[in-house]
One Martini backbone bead per residue (centre of mass of N, CA, C, O) as a GRO file, in nm:
protein
  147
    1MET     BB    1  -2.240  -8.158  -9.483
    2ASN     BB    2  -2.495  -8.053  -9.301
    3TYR     BB    3  -2.610  -7.956  -9.001
    4MET     BB    4  -2.873  -8.124  -8.994
    5THR     BB    5  -2.749  -8.396  -9.061
    6SER     BB    6  -2.539  -8.411  -8.841
    7PHE     BB    7  -2.726  -8.374  -8.606
    8ALA     BB    8  -2.907  -8.624  -8.656
    9GLU     BB    9  -2.683  -8.837  -8.638
   10ARG     BB   10  -2.578  -8.762  -8.351
   11LEU     BB   11  -2.839  -8.795  -8.202
   12LYS     BB   12  -2.879  -9.095  -8.264
   13GLU     BB   13  -2.622  -9.190  -8.126
   14LEU     BB   14  -2.691  -9.088  -7.839
   15MET     BB   15  -2.954  -9.248  -7.813
   16THR     BB   16  -2.833  -9.528  -7.845
   17GLU     BB   17  -2.642  -9.516  -7.597
   18LYS     BB   18  -2.922  -9.463  -7.407
   19ASN     BB   19  -3.174  -9.607  -7.511
   20LEU     BB   20  -3.354  -9.402  -7.691
   21ASN     BB   21  -3.644  -9.257  -7.777
   22ALA     BB   22  -3.829  -9.000  -7.884
   23PRO     BB   23  -4.030  -8.977  -7.644
   24ALA     BB   24  -3.812  -8.983  -7.420
   25LEU     BB   25  -3.655  -8.736  -7.511
   26ALA     BB   26  -3.882  -8.530  -7.507
   27LYS     BB   27  -3.920  -8.549  -7.202
   28GLU     BB   28  -3.626  -8.474  -7.110
   29ILE     BB   29  -3.635  -8.176  -7.289
   30GLY     BB   30  -3.930  -8.048  -7.332
   31ALA     BB   31  -4.062  -8.187  -7.583
   32ASN     BB   32  -4.204  -8.287  -7.856
   33ARG     BB   33  -4.227  -8.552  -8.068
   34THR     BB   34  -4.225  -8.398  -8.333
   35THR     BB   35  -3.966  -8.244  -8.292
   36VAL     BB   36  -3.781  -8.488  -8.265
   37SER     BB   37  -3.849  -8.618  -8.536
   38GLU     BB   38  -3.750  -8.377  -8.710
   39LEU     BB   39  -3.458  -8.382  -8.610
   40LEU     BB   40  -3.403  -8.684  -8.701
   41ARG     BB   41  -3.460  -8.603  -9.014
   42GLY     BB   42  -3.323  -8.314  -9.073
   43ASN     BB   43  -3.526  -8.051  -9.100
   44TYR     BB   44  -3.394  -7.917  -8.835
   45LEU     BB   45  -3.297  -7.716  -8.595
   46PRO     BB   46  -3.282  -7.640  -8.292
   47SER     BB   47  -3.344  -7.476  -8.045
   48THR     BB   48  -3.169  -7.333  -7.805
   49GLU     BB   49  -3.315  -7.470  -7.575
   50HIS     BB   50  -3.282  -7.762  -7.690
   51LEU     BB   51  -2.979  -7.767  -7.716
   52ILE     BB   52  -2.920  -7.731  -7.418
   53ALA     BB   53  -3.074  -7.978  -7.321
   54LEU     BB   54  -2.906  -8.185  -7.484
   55VAL     BB   55  -2.614  -8.119  -7.380
   56GLU     BB   56  -2.690  -8.170  -7.084
   57TYR     BB   57  -2.801  -8.454  -7.099
   58PHE     BB   58  -2.541  -8.574  -7.270
   59ASP     BB   59  -2.275  -8.434  -7.207
   60CYS     BB   60  -2.201  -8.247  -7.466
   61SER     BB   61  -2.103  -8.105  -7.750
   62ALA     BB   62  -2.227  -7.868  -7.952
   63ASP     BB   63  -2.026  -7.885  -8.186
   64TYR     BB   64  -2.063  -8.187  -8.233
   65LEU     BB   65  -2.372  -8.204  -8.265
   66LEU     BB   66  -2.361  -7.984  -8.514
   67GLY     BB   67  -2.089  -8.050  -8.695
   68LEU     BB   68  -1.823  -7.857  -8.638
   69VAL     BB   69  -1.691  -8.119  -8.534
   70GLU     BB   70  -1.560  -8.439  -8.567
   71PHE     BB   71  -1.480  -8.449  -8.259
   72PRO     BB   72  -1.489  -8.493  -7.946
   73PRO     BB   73  -1.377  -8.379  -7.680
   74GLU     BB   74  -1.162  -8.519  -7.447
   75ASN     BB   75  -1.255  -8.402  -7.168
   76GLY     BB   76  -1.586  -8.378  -7.130
   77ARG     BB   77  -1.609  -8.099  -6.965
   78TYR     BB   78  -1.884  -7.907  -6.838
   79GLN     BB   79  -2.043  -7.630  -6.794
   80PRO     BB   80  -2.284  -7.449  -6.727
   81VAL     BB   81  -2.495  -7.256  -6.860
   82LYS     BB   82  -2.487  -6.927  -6.955
   83PRO     BB   83  -2.573  -6.628  -7.006
   84PHE     BB   84  -2.568  -6.493  -7.311
   85PHE     BB   85  -2.521  -6.187  -7.259
   86GLU     BB   86  -2.252  -6.231  -7.109
   87ARG     BB   87  -2.096  -6.372  -7.337
   88LEU     BB   88  -2.126  -6.155  -7.555
   89ARG     BB   89  -1.985  -5.932  -7.401
   90ALA     BB   90  -1.717  -6.081  -7.369
   91CYS     BB   91  -1.658  -6.118  -7.670
   92LEU     BB   92  -1.653  -5.820  -7.746
   93MET     BB   93  -1.423  -5.739  -7.557
   94GLU     BB   94  -1.203  -5.945  -7.651
   95ALA     BB   95  -1.242  -5.835  -7.967
   96HIS     BB   96  -1.290  -5.529  -7.986
   97LYS     BB   97  -1.610  -5.492  -8.014
   98SER     BB   98  -1.900  -5.362  -8.121
   99GLU     BB   99  -2.226  -5.360  -8.166
  100TYR     BB  100  -2.213  -5.220  -8.439
  101ARG     BB  101  -2.005  -5.409  -8.574
  102LEU     BB  102  -2.172  -5.663  -8.551
  103GLN     BB  103  -2.407  -5.567  -8.723
  104LYS     BB  104  -2.243  -5.513  -8.983
  105ASP     BB  105  -2.087  -5.788  -9.019
  106LEU     BB  106  -2.376  -5.972  -8.979
  107HIS     BB  107  -2.641  -5.841  -9.059
  108ILE     BB  108  -2.787  -5.705  -8.801
  109SER     BB  109  -2.995  -5.582  -8.585
  110ALA     BB  110  -3.033  -5.366  -8.324
  111SER     BB  111  -3.266  -5.510  -8.179
  112LEU     BB  112  -3.131  -5.785  -8.157
  113THR     BB  113  -2.877  -5.705  -7.997
  114TYR     BB  114  -3.025  -5.578  -7.766
  115ASN     BB  115  -3.178  -5.830  -7.674
  116TRP     BB  116  -2.929  -5.999  -7.621
  117LEU     BB  117  -2.772  -5.790  -7.422
  118HIS     BB  118  -3.056  -5.788  -7.227
  119GLY     BB  119  -3.198  -6.082  -7.206
  120LYS     BB  120  -3.466  -6.112  -7.398
  121THR     BB  121  -3.302  -6.296  -7.603
  122GLN     BB  122  -3.218  -6.560  -7.812
  123PRO     BB  123  -3.050  -6.715  -8.028
  124THR     BB  124  -3.015  -6.894  -8.273
  125VAL     BB  125  -2.834  -7.150  -8.384
  126HIS     BB  126  -2.733  -7.009  -8.634
  127SER     BB  127  -2.626  -6.760  -8.476
  128LEU     BB  128  -2.428  -6.914  -8.299
  129ILE     BB  129  -2.252  -7.006  -8.534
  130GLU     BB  130  -2.182  -6.725  -8.644
  131LEU     BB  131  -2.054  -6.619  -8.381
  132SER     BB  132  -1.832  -6.829  -8.358
  133LYS     BB  133  -1.694  -6.748  -8.619
  134TYR     BB  134  -1.649  -6.445  -8.563
  135PHE     BB  135  -1.484  -6.510  -8.280
  136GLY     BB  136  -1.328  -6.790  -8.285
  137VAL     BB  137  -1.529  -7.000  -8.146
  138HIS     BB  138  -1.715  -7.193  -7.966
  139VAL     BB  139  -2.028  -7.262  -7.881
  140ASP     BB  140  -1.958  -7.346  -7.594
  141PHE     BB  141  -1.838  -7.069  -7.523
  142ILE     BB  142  -2.097  -6.899  -7.570
  143LEU     BB  143  -2.254  -7.080  -7.350
  144GLY     BB  144  -2.032  -7.130  -7.106
  145ARG     BB  145  -1.896  -7.438  -7.110
  146GLU     BB  146  -1.624  -7.287  -7.180
  147ASN     BB  147  -1.303  -7.110  -7.152
   0.00000   0.00000   0.00000
């Protein structure tokens, strides 16, 4: 099963639990109805902004929602999302990796990592997934929602 299919199925489950339809969810997370409909069809992954809004609204694990883990964590308690650039810097330090090494290992541009590390842009959800694999941590950890 791919990430988009898993994501769509789990999003539908969470919406059913809260008795939400697509227009109501769109309003809750600040998205338009078309975006939510496309997510529910499994046509693409959400933007990082929408992923954060979803996991905060549903108070669920990003890793579970994205289909990276089979079951939601048992503790179910999450901290608010922290600035990405702070978490990325912490991950680099803990892994004893340089910005240059990250660029080479993941085949990403210097301008992209510069923008991430200086809080100018956020990574895509696909990049969050790749970073979590690279550092051997959960997406929730990279978002600052777990220690």
